C-alpha positions, 0 to 999 in steps of 0.5 A, a space after each residue: 570229461 573228453 581228451 583229445 590227442 593230436 597227431 603231428 608230424 612232417 607229410 608222409 611220416 605215418 599219421 594216418 597209419 597211425 590214426 587207421 590202427 588206433 580207430 579202425 576208420 577208413 581214411 586215405 593213405 597216400 604216398 603223396 604229402 597232404 593227403 589228409 588236409 581236413 582232420 580226421 576225428 576218432 574215439 578209441 576206447 581205453 583198454 583197461 583189464 581192471 574194467 573187465 575184473 569188475 564186471 566179472 563179479 558185478 555181472 552188470 547190463 553193460 560195460 563201458 570203456 573210458 575213451 579218448 579222441 584221436 585227431 589226425 591233423 595235416 602234415 606239417 612243413 617248414 615255414 608253416 607259422 608263415 603259411 607254407 604248405 597248409 600252414 596256419 590250418 594246421 595249427 589252428 587243429 592243434 590248439 583243441 588238443 591237450 596233448 600231441 603225440 609226433 610221429 617221426 619217420 625212421 622207415 625208409 621206403 623209396 616209393 613214400 616221398 620223404 618232403 626233405 629229401 632223406 630219413 633224418 628224425 633230429 632234423 625233422 623234431 627240430 622243424 616241428 619243434 620251431 614251428 610250433 615255438 614260432 607260432 607261440 611266439 607270434 600269439 603270445 605277442 599279439 595277447 601282449 599287446 592287448 593286455 598291455 592296453 588292459 593293464 591285466 594282472 596276467 601281463 607279468 606272466 605273459 613277458 616270462 613266457 615270451 622271455 623263454 620262447 626268444 630263448 627257444 624253450 618250449 612253454 611246458 619246460 618254462 618254470 611256471 606256477 600253478 596259478 600262472 599255468 591256470 592264467 595262460 589255459 585260455 590261450 591254449 599255447 601250443 607249446 604248453 601241450 605234453 607231447 610224445 614222440 612216435 619213432 615209425 621204423 619199418 623192422 627190429 634191424 633198425 636200432 632207435 634206442 639211442 636216439 630215444 634216450 635224447 627224448 623226453 617221452 618216446 616209444 617206437 613201433 612200426 606203424 604199418 606192421 601194427 595196422 595190418 595187425 589190426 586188420 587180422 581176425 583174432 584166430 588169424 593174429 593167434 595163429 600167426 602169433 601177432 599181437 598189436 602194441 597199440 595199448 602203449 601208445 594210448 598209456 604213453 598219452 595217460 602218462 603224458 597228461 597226467 590221467 587216472 582212471 575210476 570205476 563206477 558200477 550204478 548199483 549193478 546195472 553198468 560197470 563204466 570206466 571214467 577219466 579225470 586228471 591226477 589230484 582231482 576231488 571226489 566232487 570234481 570226479 562226479 561232475 565228469 559223470 554229471 553237473 549234479 554229482 558235482 553241485 549236490 556232492 554229500 559224501 561218496 563211498 570208496 574202495 580200491 578195485 582190488 579189494 571189491 574183487 576180494 571182497 567178491 561185490 559191494 555188499 560183502 565189502 561193505 559188511 567187512 568195512 572195506 568201504 570208506 566214506 569220503 567227503 569233498 577234499 578226498 582225492 580220487 585214486 586210480 582204480 577206486 571204484 566209487 557211489 557217489 551220494 547227492 
């Protein structure tokens, strides 16, 4: 299962710098607005020390981490929902993403133009939030017109959402049941998506702690420094005692999306990490590997990764009685090592 994270924000806030630091892909970075027009897409391996430790005892031929996709989307400006800037082109690129990282500019640099004239993170966040709300309001009205003609059962849910949007409440903050959430999934509303705020600062002298407290999910990094660190060799970064902190971003995305990781060892041939939503059943997790693992699922053997390390290998874990045989209703836990039986 592939998860996609959209990197959004006003122009010239550091979106492409973040994308380049995460993906190591060459993208144009410019002090001028709208350098990014078409979205840049990159797949990033998710760092996980557990995979390394499992591999040390399994000694597989191949080690495969799980991945997450990042999409660097063109800068958004005020009135984008009406077509300003790159407008609806920008907004349409967010729809296919499962979550959003909003890069917020806190750094000062006279060489890098700010589209609103001066640094004001609260104003910038409001601009993005309003544009996403307005676009969802527009989409909701259009969908409601169609549903009213059909007397669709989703009508009540959409009216509930419309009322929340009129009150300037993002859909993620509207009290919806699991059934209602499932009903609107196909519409890919923008404000339904989890959001992580990334405050892009230029030095530790800038105190953003008080501002961070106002945000539901946030972190702060010097993205220019992070990019520079990723361009160093391992020896250079050790000599300078510099270590990139980009793992924090990936972890924040995982938390926002409520994701967990499980592992397979393929009889010792390949140790591999996989990503699923928390609460996924064993057959659903198997379906991430191959549809046959879900459709033809019989049972699975499961062990927490720590217990497998303690046992030393799969055979010894079985001898100790530490392998748990589970059925269709078992909910996969973060860190489970699983062997599926079909």
